[in-house]
KOLVODO-460877 format. One record per residue (C-alpha): residue in one letter; x negated, y negated, z negated. Coordinates in nm, 2 decimals. Layout:
! residues N
type;u;v;w
A;X;Y;Z
...
! end
This chain:
! residues 40
type;u;v;w
M;-4.67;1.22;-1.65
E;-5.03;1.21;-1.54
V;-5.16;0.86;-1.44
T;-5.45;0.86;-1.20
N;-5.68;0.57;-1.14
N;-5.59;0.55;-0.77
M;-5.22;0.49;-0.84
S;-5.11;0.13;-0.82
F;-4.90;-0.03;-1.09
A;-4.61;-0.02;-0.84
D;-4.66;0.35;-0.79
N;-4.68;0.42;-1.16
L;-4.36;0.21;-1.22
K;-4.17;0.39;-0.95
Q;-4.27;0.73;-1.09
L;-4.17;0.64;-1.44
R;-3.84;0.50;-1.31
K;-3.76;0.82;-1.14
E;-3.86;1.04;-1.44
H;-3.62;0.84;-1.65
H;-3.35;0.83;-1.38
L;-3.34;0.45;-1.36
S;-3.26;0.24;-1.05
Q;-3.45;-0.08;-0.99
E;-3.13;-0.26;-1.10
E;-3.10;-0.07;-1.42
L;-3.47;-0.13;-1.51
A;-3.43;-0.50;-1.43
E;-3.13;-0.52;-1.67
I;-3.34;-0.35;-1.95
L;-3.63;-0.59;-1.89
D;-3.40;-0.89;-1.85
V;-3.54;-0.98;-1.51
S;-3.40;-0.98;-1.16
R;-3.39;-0.67;-0.94
Q;-3.62;-0.85;-0.70
A;-3.88;-0.89;-0.97
V;-3.88;-0.52;-1.02
S;-3.91;-0.44;-0.65
K;-4.22;-0.65;-0.60
! end
């Protein structure tokens, strides 16, 4: 994965989630936060 300076944190997170085949809900479970916290 190549991170560019013009990508926002949200864009980076979404790209990483997709590369690891994780839904927002799955990532939220791993991080022990709500799905809404991941989606913001």
